[in-house]
N, C-alpha and C positions, 0 to 999 in steps of 0.2 A: 813260312819261308820269307826270307828277305827279298823284296822286289828287285833290288839291284843285283843281287846274286843270281836270282832266277833269270833275269835278263841277260846276264853275262854267260851263263851256262847255255841258255836257249840260243843265244847268238852264235856261240861256238859250235854247238851241235847243228844248228840250222845252216851254217856256212858250208858244211860238207854233206848236207842232206842229199842233194841231187848228184853232185860230182863224185863224192866218195874219195877214195885214195887209190893211187896206182899200185901201192905195195904196203906191206905191213911196216916196213922201214919208214915210208913217208908218213903213215899214220902216227908212228912213234915220235917222229920229229915234230909233227904238228901238235901232238898232245904235250910234248916236252915244252914247246914254245908257249902253249896256252897256260900250263901250270907255272911257268916262269921259274922252275926249279933247275932246269937244264941238267937234270941228273944223268942224262945220256944213257938210256936203256941200252945195255950191251946186247940184249936179245929182244927182238920184237915179236917173237913167236907167241908169247903169252897174250898178245893182243888178239890172236885168232878167235878166242872165245867171246870177244866183244864185237867182232866184225864178221860179216858174211860176204862171201865173194859172189858177185852177180854174174849174169850171163855175159856181160861185157868185160869180165875179168877184173873189175874194180871192186874194192872193199868198201862196204858201207856198214853203219851201225846195225847191230843184229835186231834191234827192236823196230816196231812199226813206226814209220816216219810220220804217221798221222798224230803220234803222241806230241811231237814238236809243234805241229800246226795247230793242234787243239789247245795247247798251253798258250800259244801266242795269240790265239783269237778269242779265248774265253776271258771274261771279265775277272780280273784278279780278286776283286772284292767278293764276287759270287763264289769263286773257287775256294777262297779262304773260309767263308761261312759254311760251305758244304763240308770241307775238311774238318772244321771245328765240330760241327754237328756229328759227323762220323766218329771223331775221336771220343766224344763224351759217351758214345754207345759201346765202346770197347770193353769187353769183360774178360777176354783172354789175357794171359801174361804178355806184357809189352816191355820191350827194352829199347830205349832210344839211345843210339850211339852217335855222338856228335864229334866231328873233327874240330879240335880247338882253334884251328885257323880257318874254319869254314866261313865263306861269305854267303852261303846259302841258308844256313841255320845259325842264327846268332845265339848267344847265351840267353838273351831276353826271349827269343823265340822258343828255345828249349824250356825255359821256365813257364812260358804260356802253355806249352803242350803238357807239361807236368801238372799244371793246375787243372787242365781238362781231363787228364788221365792220372789221377793221384796215385794209383797203384803201380805206375810204370817205374821200372828200374831205369837208371840213367848213368851213362858213362861218357865223360868228355875226354877225348884222347888228344893230348898235347902233341904238337908237331904234325898234325894231319889236317888236310883240307876236307872238302866234302866227300872225296873219294877215300875214305878211311882205309879200306882194304888195300888199296894200292899204295897209300902213303905209309901206313903203320900196321901191316897185316899181323905182326906179332902181338901188338897191343889189342887189336880187334879180336883176334882169336882167343886171347886170354879173357877178355871181357865177356865174350859169348860163352866160353866154357864155364866161367863162374856163374853166369846167369842160368845156363842150362843145367848146371851141376845138381842142384836140388831136385829138379824135375826128372833128370835122368836117373838119379839114385832112387827116387820113389818108384819109378817104373821097374827098376831091377829087383826091388823087394816084393813086387806083386806076383 
């Protein structure tokens, strides 16, 4: 992962770690400003699956907040070497889906991963940032369906 992209994402997520959002509409506006696409979500209800409402009525990211603090306090070099070692041990089918405009995973980073996991399938989706599902769900679903197609077909014949 690209250190600059990681810092940007962690900064954004960390900025709202404690305070959260007063409403789903506020979260949508903050996310829109972060992505700089200003695509103006007409409905913010889809964000409910990414946020949870706390006892104070505010919305916060649905994952454990310690994830952010562990990423920001762990040595990047140590983390990268651990991830690389884990990648070389992957034996299961792997599909790396990269958003073509991602500042989190560069083309070079994807190539490095593919050297570590030579059996991995790879799809680079133009017009998507690091949140491919949100930016280009149609292309993401098509890539996943193609990747799973042979495996699903093989299971149906057993």
